C-alpha positions as a Markdown table, in Angstrom:
| # | Residue | x | y | z |
|---|---|---|---|---|
| 1 | Met | 9.5 | 3.3 | 22.0 |
| 2 | Glu | 10.2 | 0.8 | 19.2 |
| 3 | Leu | 13.6 | 0.6 | 17.6 |
| 4 | Leu | 14.5 | -0.9 | 14.2 |
| 5 | Ala | 18.1 | -2.1 | 13.9 |
| 6 | Ser | 19.4 | -1.2 | 10.5 |
| 7 | Arg | 22.6 | -1.6 | 8.6 |
| 8 | Arg | 24.5 | 1.6 | 8.0 |
| 9 | Glu | 24.9 | 1.0 | 4.3 |
| 10 | Asp | 25.2 | 4.7 | 3.4 |
| 11 | Lys | 27.9 | 5.7 | 6.0 |
| 12 | Pro | 29.5 | 2.5 | 7.3 |
| 13 | Arg | 32.4 | 4.2 | 9.1 |
| 14 | Arg | 30.1 | 6.0 | 11.6 |
| 15 | Pro | 29.6 | 4.5 | 15.1 |
| 16 | Thr | 27.0 | 1.8 | 15.0 |
| 17 | Val | 24.9 | 3.5 | 17.6 |
| 18 | Ala | 25.1 | 6.3 | 20.2 |
| 19 | Ile | 23.4 | 5.7 | 23.5 |
| 20 | Gly | 23.4 | 8.3 | 26.2 |
| 21 | Arg | 21.2 | 9.8 | 28.8 |
| 22 | Arg | 19.2 | 13.0 | 28.8 |
| 23 | Asp | 17.0 | 14.1 | 31.8 |
| 24 | Gly | 17.4 | 10.6 | 33.2 |
| 25 | His | 16.1 | 8.9 | 30.0 |
| 26 | Lys | 18.1 | 6.7 | 27.7 |
| 27 | Val | 18.7 | 8.4 | 24.3 |
| 28 | Val | 19.5 | 6.6 | 21.0 |
| 29 | Arg | 20.7 | 8.4 | 17.9 |
| 30 | Gly | 18.8 | 7.4 | 14.8 |
| 31 | Val | 16.0 | 8.3 | 12.4 |
| 32 | Phe | 13.0 | 9.2 | 14.5 |
| 33 | Leu | 9.6 | 8.2 | 13.0 |
| 34 | Glu | 7.2 | 10.4 | 14.9 |
| 35 | Ala | 4.0 | 9.1 | 13.5 |
| 36 | Leu | 5.0 | 5.5 | 14.5 |
| 37 | Gly | 6.6 | 6.2 | 17.9 |
| 38 | Ala | 9.6 | 4.5 | 16.6 |
| 39 | Ala | 13.2 | 5.1 | 15.4 |
| 40 | Val | 15.5 | 3.4 | 12.9 |
| 41 | Val | 19.0 | 3.0 | 14.5 |
| 42 | Pro | 22.3 | 1.7 | 13.1 |
| 43 | Glu | 23.0 | -2.0 | 13.4 |
| 44 | Leu | 23.3 | -2.9 | 17.1 |
| 45 | Ser | 25.8 | -5.0 | 18.9 |
| 46 | Gln | 24.4 | -7.7 | 21.3 |
| 47 | Ala | 25.4 | -5.6 | 24.3 |
| 48 | Gln | 23.6 | -2.5 | 22.9 |
| 49 | Glu | 20.5 | -4.5 | 22.0 |
| 50 | Ser | 20.4 | -6.0 | 25.5 |
| 51 | Ala | 20.8 | -2.6 | 27.1 |
| 52 | Leu | 18.0 | -1.1 | 25.0 |
| 53 | Lys | 15.7 | -4.0 | 25.7 |
| 54 | Ala | 16.4 | -3.7 | 29.4 |
| 55 | Ser | 15.2 | 0.0 | 29.2 |
| 56 | Gly | 11.9 | -1.1 | 27.7 |
| 57 | Ala | 12.6 | -0.7 | 24.0 |
| 58 | Val | 11.1 | -3.2 | 21.4 |
| 59 | Ile | 13.7 | -4.2 | 18.8 |
| 60 | Leu | 12.6 | -5.1 | 15.3 |
| 61 | Ser | 14.8 | -6.6 | 12.6 |
| 62 | Asn | 15.2 | -4.8 | 9.3 |
| 63 | Asp | 13.6 | -7.6 | 7.3 |
| 64 | Gln | 13.1 | -7.5 | 3.5 |
| 65 | Val | 9.6 | -6.7 | 2.1 |
| 66 | Gly | 8.7 | -7.6 | -1.4 |
| 67 | Leu | 6.4 | -6.2 | -4.1 |
| 68 | Val | 3.2 | -8.1 | -4.6 |
| 69 | His | 4.7 | -8.9 | -8.0 |
| 70 | Pro | 2.4 | -8.8 | -11.0 |
| 71 | Thr | 2.9 | -10.2 | -14.5 |
| 72 | Gly | 3.0 | -7.6 | -17.3 |
| 73 | Ala | 2.6 | -7.2 | -21.0 |
| 74 | Ala | 4.6 | -5.1 | -23.5 |
| 75 | Ala | 4.0 | -1.4 | -23.2 |
| 76 | Thr | 2.6 | 0.8 | -25.9 |
| 77 | Ala | 3.1 | 4.5 | -26.5 |
| 78 | Thr | -0.6 | 5.3 | -27.0 |
| 79 | Pro | -3.5 | 4.9 | -24.6 |
| 80 | Leu | -5.3 | 1.6 | -24.9 |
| 81 | Pro | -9.0 | 2.0 | -25.1 |
| 82 | Asp | -10.0 | -1.0 | -23.0 |
| 83 | Ala | -10.5 | 0.3 | -19.4 |
| 84 | Trp | -12.5 | -2.8 | -18.6 |
| 85 | His | -11.6 | -2.4 | -14.9 |
| 86 | Leu | -13.6 | 0.8 | -14.7 |
| 87 | Asp | -16.6 | -0.7 | -16.5 |
| 88 | Ser | -16.5 | -3.7 | -14.2 |
| 89 | Ile | -16.8 | -1.6 | -11.1 |
| 90 | Arg | -19.5 | 0.5 | -12.7 |
| 91 | Ile | -17.6 | 3.8 | -12.4 |
| 92 | Glu | -20.3 | 5.5 | -14.4 |
| 93 | Ala | -22.5 | 5.6 | -11.3 |
| 94 | Ala | -19.8 | 7.7 | -9.5 |
| 95 | Arg | -19.3 | 9.9 | -12.5 |
| 96 | Ala | -23.1 | 10.5 | -12.7 |
| 97 | Lys | -22.8 | 12.0 | -9.2 |
| 98 | Asn | -19.8 | 14.0 | -10.2 |
| 99 | Leu | -17.5 | 12.1 | -7.8 |
| 100 | Ala | -13.8 | 12.1 | -8.8 |
| 101 | Gly | -11.9 | 12.2 | -5.5 |
| 102 | Arg | -11.7 | 16.0 | -5.2 |
| 103 | Gly | -10.0 | 17.2 | -2.0 |
| 104 | Cys | -8.6 | 13.8 | -1.2 |
| 105 | Leu | -4.9 | 12.9 | -0.8 |
| 106 | Ile | -4.1 | 9.2 | -1.6 |
| 107 | Gly | -0.9 | 7.8 | -0.3 |
| 108 | Val | 1.0 | 5.1 | -2.2 |
| 109 | Leu | 3.8 | 2.9 | -0.8 |
| 110 | Asp | 5.5 | 1.4 | -3.9 |
| 111 | Thr | 8.4 | 1.7 | -6.3 |
| 112 | Gly | 7.8 | 5.4 | -7.1 |
| 113 | Ile | 6.1 | 7.3 | -9.9 |
| 114 | Asp | 6.7 | 8.9 | -13.3 |
| 115 | Ala | 5.0 | 12.2 | -12.4 |
| 116 | Gln | 5.4 | 13.4 | -16.0 |
| 117 | His | 3.1 | 10.8 | -17.4 |
| 118 | Pro | 0.0 | 12.3 | -19.2 |
| 119 | Glu | -2.2 | 10.4 | -16.8 |
| 120 | Phe | -1.0 | 12.8 | -14.0 |
| 121 | Arg | -1.3 | 16.1 | -16.0 |
| 122 | Gly | -2.1 | 19.0 | -13.7 |
| 123 | Lys | -2.1 | 16.8 | -10.6 |
| 124 | Ser | -0.4 | 17.6 | -7.3 |
| 125 | Ile | 2.1 | 14.8 | -6.6 |
| 126 | Ala | 4.3 | 14.8 | -3.5 |
| 127 | Phe | 7.2 | 12.4 | -3.6 |
| 128 | Arg | 9.9 | 11.0 | -1.3 |
| 129 | Ser | 12.2 | 8.0 | -1.6 |
| 130 | Phe | 13.9 | 6.3 | 1.3 |
| 131 | Lys | 17.3 | 4.5 | 1.9 |
| 132 | Pro | 17.6 | 1.0 | 3.3 |
| 133 | Asn | 18.3 | 2.6 | 6.8 |
| 134 | Gly | 15.1 | 4.6 | 6.6 |
| 135 | Ser | 16.6 | 8.0 | 6.0 |
| 136 | Pro | 15.2 | 10.0 | 3.0 |
| 137 | Asn | 17.1 | 10.5 | -0.1 |
| 138 | Lys | 18.1 | 14.2 | -0.7 |
| 139 | Thr | 16.4 | 14.5 | -4.1 |
| 140 | Val | 12.6 | 15.0 | -4.1 |
| 141 | Arg | 12.3 | 14.7 | -7.9 |
| 142 | Ala | 9.8 | 12.0 | -8.6 |
| 143 | Lys | 11.1 | 8.8 | -10.2 |
| 144 | Asp | 9.9 | 5.2 | -10.5 |
| 145 | Tyr | 12.5 | 2.5 | -9.8 |
| 146 | Asp | 10.4 | 0.1 | -11.7 |
| 147 | Ala | 7.0 | 0.6 | -13.5 |
| 148 | His | 4.7 | -0.9 | -10.8 |
| 149 | Gly | 4.3 | 2.3 | -8.8 |
| 150 | Thr | 3.3 | 4.4 | -11.8 |
| 151 | His | 0.8 | 1.7 | -12.8 |
| 152 | Val | -0.7 | 1.5 | -9.3 |
| 153 | Ser | -0.8 | 5.3 | -8.9 |
| 154 | Ala | -2.7 | 5.8 | -12.1 |
| 155 | Leu | -5.3 | 3.2 | -11.1 |
| 156 | Cys | -5.8 | 5.2 | -8.0 |
| 157 | Ala | -6.0 | 8.6 | -9.6 |
| 158 | Gly | -5.1 | 8.7 | -13.3 |
| 159 | Glu | -6.9 | 11.0 | -15.6 |
| 160 | Thr | -8.3 | 8.2 | -17.9 |
| 161 | Val | -7.6 | 4.9 | -16.2 |
| 162 | Gly | -8.1 | 6.0 | -12.5 |
| 163 | Val | -11.0 | 5.7 | -10.2 |
| 164 | Ala | -10.4 | 9.1 | -8.5 |
| 165 | Pro | -8.9 | 11.3 | -11.3 |
| 166 | Lys | -9.2 | 14.5 | -9.3 |
| 167 | Ala | -7.5 | 13.2 | -6.1 |
| 168 | Asp | -4.0 | 14.2 | -5.4 |
| 169 | Leu | -1.2 | 11.8 | -4.7 |
| 170 | Ala | 1.7 | 11.3 | -2.2 |
| 171 | Val | 4.1 | 8.6 | -3.3 |
| 172 | Ala | 6.7 | 7.0 | -1.1 |
| 173 | Ala | 9.3 | 5.0 | -3.0 |
| 174 | Val | 10.2 | 2.2 | -0.6 |
| 175 | Leu | 10.7 | -0.8 | -2.9 |
| 176 | Thr | 13.9 | 0.4 | -4.6 |
| 177 | Arg | 16.0 | -2.7 | -5.1 |
| 178 | Arg | 15.8 | -5.5 | -7.7 |
| 179 | Asp | 16.8 | -9.1 | -7.2 |
| 180 | Ser | 18.3 | -11.5 | -9.7 |
| 181 | Gln | 14.9 | -12.5 | -11.0 |
| 182 | Gly | 13.8 | -8.9 | -11.6 |
| 183 | Arg | 11.6 | -8.6 | -8.5 |
| 184 | Met | 11.4 | -5.4 | -6.6 |
| 185 | Trp | 11.9 | -5.3 | -2.8 |
| 186 | Gly | 12.9 | -3.1 | 0.0 |
| 187 | Phe | 13.8 | -3.1 | 3.7 |
| 188 | Arg | 11.4 | -2.8 | 6.6 |
| 189 | Ala | 13.1 | 0.5 | 7.5 |
| 190 | Gln | 12.2 | 1.9 | 4.1 |
| 191 | Ile | 8.5 | 0.8 | 4.5 |
| 192 | Leu | 8.2 | 2.3 | 8.0 |
| 193 | Ala | 9.9 | 5.5 | 6.9 |
| 194 | Gly | 7.5 | 5.9 | 4.0 |
| 195 | Leu | 4.6 | 5.1 | 6.3 |
| 196 | Asn | 5.8 | 7.7 | 8.7 |
| 197 | Trp | 6.1 | 10.4 | 6.0 |
| 198 | Leu | 2.6 | 9.7 | 4.7 |
| 199 | Ala | 0.9 | 9.3 | 8.0 |
| 200 | Ser | 2.4 | 12.3 | 9.7 |
| 201 | Gly | 2.0 | 14.8 | 6.8 |
| 202 | Gly | 5.7 | 15.0 | 6.6 |
| 203 | Asp | 7.9 | 17.4 | 4.7 |
| 204 | Gly | 6.4 | 18.4 | 1.3 |
| 205 | Leu | 2.9 | 17.2 | 2.2 |
| 206 | Pro | 0.0 | 19.6 | 2.9 |
| 207 | Arg | -1.4 | 17.1 | 5.5 |
| 208 | Arg | -1.3 | 13.4 | 6.2 |
| 209 | Val | -2.9 | 11.2 | 3.6 |
| 210 | Asp | -6.6 | 10.3 | 3.7 |
| 211 | Val | -6.1 | 6.7 | 2.5 |
| 212 | Leu | -3.1 | 4.5 | 2.0 |
| 213 | Asn | -2.5 | 1.9 | -0.8 |
| 214 | Ala | 0.0 | -0.8 | 0.0 |
| 215 | Ser | 0.5 | -3.2 | -3.0 |
| 216 | Leu | 3.3 | -5.0 | -1.2 |
| 217 | Gly | 3.7 | -7.9 | 1.2 |
| 218 | Gly | 5.9 | -9.3 | 3.9 |
| 219 | Val | 6.0 | -11.7 | 6.9 |
| 220 | Pro | 3.5 | -10.8 | 9.6 |
| 221 | Asp | 4.8 | -9.5 | 12.9 |
| 222 | Arg | 3.0 | -8.5 | 16.1 |
| 223 | Asp | 4.8 | -5.2 | 16.5 |
| 224 | Asp | 4.2 | -4.4 | 12.8 |
| 225 | Tyr | 0.5 | -5.3 | 13.2 |
| 226 | Asp | 0.3 | -2.9 | 16.2 |
| 227 | Leu | 1.7 | -0.1 | 14.0 |
| 228 | Tyr | -1.0 | -0.6 | 11.4 |
| 229 | Ser | -3.7 | -1.1 | 14.0 |
| 230 | Asp | -2.7 | 2.3 | 15.5 |
| 231 | Phe | -3.1 | 3.9 | 12.1 |
| 232 | Arg | -6.7 | 2.8 | 12.0 |
| 233 | Val | -7.4 | 4.0 | 15.5 |
| 234 | Arg | -6.0 | 7.4 | 14.6 |
| 235 | Gly | -8.2 | 7.6 | 11.5 |
| 236 | Leu | -6.2 | 6.4 | 8.5 |
| 237 | Thr | -7.7 | 3.8 | 6.2 |
| 238 | Val | -5.1 | 1.3 | 4.8 |
| 239 | Val | -6.0 | -0.7 | 1.7 |
| 240 | Ala | -3.6 | -3.6 | 0.8 |
| 241 | Ala | -3.2 | -6.2 | -1.8 |
| 242 | Ile | -3.8 | -9.7 | -0.5 |
| 243 | Gly | -1.0 | -11.3 | -2.5 |
| 244 | Asn | -0.4 | -13.4 | -5.6 |
| 245 | Asn | 0.5 | -16.8 | -4.1 |
| 246 | Gly | -3.0 | -18.3 | -4.2 |
| 247 | Arg | -1.9 | -21.2 | -6.4 |
| 248 | His | 0.0 | -22.6 | -3.4 |
| 249 | Gly | -3.2 | -22.9 | -1.3 |
| 250 | Val | -4.6 | -21.3 | 1.8 |
| 251 | Asp | -2.6 | -19.0 | 4.1 |
| 252 | Thr | -0.1 | -17.9 | 1.5 |
| 253 | His | -1.2 | -14.2 | 1.9 |
| 254 | Gly | 1.1 | -11.6 | 3.4 |
| 255 | Ala | 1.2 | -8.5 | 5.6 |
| 256 | Pro | -0.3 | -6.0 | 5.8 |
| 257 | Gly | -3.1 | -7.5 | 3.7 |
| 258 | Met | -3.7 | -10.2 | 6.2 |
| 259 | Tyr | -4.0 | -7.8 | 9.2 |
| 260 | Glu | -7.5 | -7.4 | 10.7 |
| 261 | Cys | -7.0 | -3.6 | 10.7 |
| 262 | Ala | -6.4 | -3.3 | 6.9 |
| 263 | Leu | -8.8 | -3.6 | 4.0 |
| 264 | Ala | -7.5 | -6.5 | 2.0 |
| 265 | Val | -8.3 | -6.9 | -1.7 |
| 266 | Gly | -8.1 | -9.9 | -4.0 |
| 267 | Ala | -8.4 | -10.1 | -7.7 |
| 268 | Val | -11.0 | -11.2 | -10.3 |
| 269 | Asp | -10.9 | -11.5 | -14.1 |
| 270 | Arg | -13.4 | -10.0 | -16.6 |
| 271 | Thr | -16.0 | -12.7 | -15.8 |
| 272 | Asp | -16.0 | -12.0 | -12.0 |
| 273 | Ile | -14.1 | -15.3 | -11.4 |
| 274 | Val | -11.5 | -15.1 | -8.7 |
| 275 | Thr | -8.1 | -15.5 | -10.3 |
| 276 | Asp | -6.1 | -18.6 | -9.4 |
| 277 | Phe | -3.2 | -16.5 | -8.1 |
| 278 | Ser | -5.3 | -14.4 | -5.7 |
| 279 | Ala | -4.3 | -15.4 | -2.2 |
| 280 | Trp | -6.5 | -16.0 | 0.9 |
| 281 | Gly | -6.2 | -17.1 | 4.4 |
| 282 | Ala | -6.7 | -16.5 | 8.1 |
| 283 | Ile | -7.0 | -13.0 | 9.6 |
| 284 | Tyr | -4.1 | -11.9 | 11.6 |
| 285 | Gly | -5.3 | -10.2 | 14.8 |
| 286 | Ala | -8.8 | -11.8 | 14.9 |
| 287 | Pro | -10.1 | -15.2 | 16.0 |
| 288 | Pro | -11.0 | -17.9 | 13.5 |
| 289 | Pro | -12.9 | -18.7 | 11.3 |
| 290 | Gly | -12.7 | -15.4 | 9.5 |
| 291 | Leu | -10.8 | -15.1 | 6.2 |
| 292 | Lys | -9.1 | -12.4 | 4.1 |
| 293 | Pro | -9.5 | -10.8 | 1.6 |
| 294 | Asp | -12.4 | -8.5 | 2.5 |
| 295 | Leu | -13.4 | -8.1 | -1.1 |
| 296 | Val | -12.2 | -8.5 | -4.7 |
| 297 | Ala | -11.7 | -6.2 | -7.7 |
| 298 | Pro | -10.4 | -6.4 | -11.2 |
| 299 | Gly | -6.8 | -7.6 | -11.3 |
| 300 | His | -6.3 | -9.6 | -14.5 |
| 301 | Glu | -4.7 | -7.8 | -17.5 |
| 302 | Val | -5.6 | -4.3 | -16.2 |
| 303 | Ile | -4.3 | -1.5 | -18.4 |
| 304 | Ser | -2.7 | 1.5 | -16.7 |
| 305 | Ala | 0.2 | 3.9 | -17.0 |
| 306 | Val | 3.9 | 2.9 | -17.1 |
| 307 | Pro | 6.9 | 5.3 | -17.3 |
| 308 | Gly | 7.7 | 7.1 | -20.5 |
| 309 | Ala | 4.1 | 8.2 | -21.4 |
| 310 | Arg | 3.2 | 4.5 | -22.2 |
| 311 | Tyr | 0.5 | 2.1 | -21.1 |
| 312 | Ala | 0.7 | -1.6 | -20.3 |
| 313 | Ala | -1.5 | -4.4 | -18.9 |
| 314 | Met | -0.5 | -6.0 | -15.6 |
| 315 | Thr | -2.0 | -8.8 | -13.7 |
| 316 | Gly | -2.0 | -9.2 | -9.9 |
| 317 | Thr | -3.8 | -8.2 | -6.7 |
| 318 | Ser | -1.6 | -5.1 | -6.8 |
| 319 | Met | -3.9 | -3.8 | -9.6 |
| 320 | Ala | -7.1 | -4.6 | -7.6 |
| 321 | Ser | -6.0 | -2.8 | -4.4 |
| 322 | Pro | -5.7 | 0.8 | -5.9 |
| 323 | Leu | -9.2 | 0.5 | -7.4 |
| 324 | Val | -10.5 | 0.2 | -3.8 |
| 325 | Ala | -8.2 | 2.9 | -2.5 |
| 326 | Gly | -9.5 | 5.2 | -5.3 |
| 327 | Thr | -13.1 | 4.3 | -4.2 |
| 328 | Val | -12.3 | 5.4 | -0.6 |
| 329 | Ala | -11.3 | 8.8 | -2.1 |
| 330 | Leu | -14.7 | 9.0 | -3.8 |
| 331 | Leu | -16.5 | 8.2 | -0.5 |
| 332 | Ile | -14.4 | 10.9 | 1.2 |
| 333 | Glu | -15.4 | 13.5 | -1.4 |
| 334 | Gln | -19.0 | 12.4 | -0.9 |
| 335 | Asn | -18.8 | 12.4 | 2.9 |
| 336 | Pro | -15.9 | 14.8 | 3.9 |
| 337 | Gly | -16.9 | 14.7 | 7.5 |
| 338 | Leu | -16.0 | 11.0 | 7.6 |
| 339 | Arg | -12.5 | 11.5 | 6.2 |
| 340 | Ser | -11.0 | 10.1 | 9.4 |
| 341 | Asp | -13.4 | 7.3 | 10.1 |
| 342 | Pro | -11.9 | 4.1 | 8.7 |
| 343 | Asp | -14.6 | 1.9 | 10.3 |
| 344 | Trp | -17.4 | 3.8 | 8.4 |
| 345 | Leu | -15.4 | 4.0 | 5.2 |
| 346 | Ile | -14.5 | 0.3 | 5.3 |
| 347 | Gly | -18.1 | -0.7 | 6.1 |
| 348 | Arg | -19.4 | 1.4 | 3.2 |
| 349 | Ile | -16.8 | -0.1 | 0.8 |
| 350 | Leu | -18.0 | -3.6 | 1.8 |
| 351 | Ser | -21.6 | -2.6 | 1.1 |
| 352 | Leu | -20.5 | -1.6 | -2.4 |
| 353 | Thr | -20.1 | -5.1 | -3.7 |
| 354 | Arg | -22.0 | -7.7 | -5.8 |
| 355 | Pro | -22.0 | -11.5 | -5.5 |
| 356 | Leu | -19.8 | -13.6 | -7.6 |
| 357 | Pro | -20.9 | -16.4 | -10.0 |
| 358 | Thr | -21.5 | -19.7 | -8.1 |
| 359 | Gln | -18.9 | -22.3 | -8.8 |
| 360 | Pro | -19.1 | -26.0 | -7.8 |
| 361 | Asn | -15.7 | -25.9 | -6.0 |
| 362 | Met | -16.7 | -22.9 | -3.9 |
| 363 | Val | -13.4 | -21.2 | -4.7 |
| 364 | Asn | -15.1 | -17.8 | -5.2 |
| 365 | Ile | -16.7 | -17.9 | -1.7 |
| 366 | Glu | -13.5 | -18.7 | 0.1 |
| 367 | Arg | -11.4 | -16.1 | -1.8 |
| 368 | Ser | -13.8 | -13.2 | -2.4 |
| 369 | Gly | -14.8 | -11.8 | 0.9 |
| 370 | Asn | -17.9 | -9.6 | 0.5 |
| 371 | Gly | -17.8 | -9.8 | -3.3 |
| 372 | Val | -16.7 | -7.7 | -6.2 |
| 373 | Leu | -16.4 | -4.0 | -5.9 |
| 374 | Asp | -19.4 | -2.4 | -7.5 |
| 375 | Leu | -20.2 | 1.3 | -7.4 |
| 376 | Ala | -23.8 | 1.1 | -8.7 |
| 377 | Thr | -25.2 | 2.3 | -5.4 |
| 378 | Ile | -22.5 | 4.8 | -4.4 |
């Protein structure tokens, strides 16, 4: 059992934690995350933490996790015709085979979603938002605490800007706070609660999700890595943005994108040049000399939906990752028997790439993994 110590921000007067015994086993009151084999508990005293560790529990701190923050342009009320990101990945090859993600459920960990946007017309969208202590909010009406989640979700499965327009969506709002600089963030307890809901086929979901998009990043942790690694063993494909700190050099990427068990995505511009912000670095959980990301996709001035029936261009690896998650949905539609085989799905994704233009400084080779997502041979 792993335990996450959380502040009781919603009900501070309740006891910090209740520890008892049932059938000879130590019992802790908290929010149980069955898909993770973990629980979120109220903030612990030193004595309580020591007692739990003595009984074999692993204690994780409720650290902050941030959005892989993009840059954005002013929104417009009408659809913009330039879906260059779809042309770049040669989406026409998938459409020629009538592939659109039918029967696939894409999970999105983000800031939420504006489910009323025209991009999602007629689509089944499940939604939950989570508090800093990991408990779900009572309302299940979809909302976006920012615009990022709507933008990302539409790139996954939007009607006109998405890779898999017939896929359904399950969106967990886990980045619900804004700092003084306007950046969205959340607590680890929120992330894990959202993961649990998506991976367990929780309340309001027909089943667990088939693929998970995580356009967020935090500090790597061995226990956190083990959770994501277990997802892969159990048949869930995780696609993650590699991060936007590439201007600061190597090893500025974040988790889960840096984890060996996740499919990490960097960003290129319209000319297939890796953007200067696209991060790269060592693989967490694998011996050197391997590097992340695993591949790259369009991530510069990508147009997608934002709340209020509008569209806007955003720039970041957050935009590249959902294009790959949507492609996983296409592959699952094409090969439904391999829905729960991340190794095959990831291997197939990495075969659907093209090389990048050669540059004297080799920056493309270091930062691009297997190359640019390309569906010509899907």
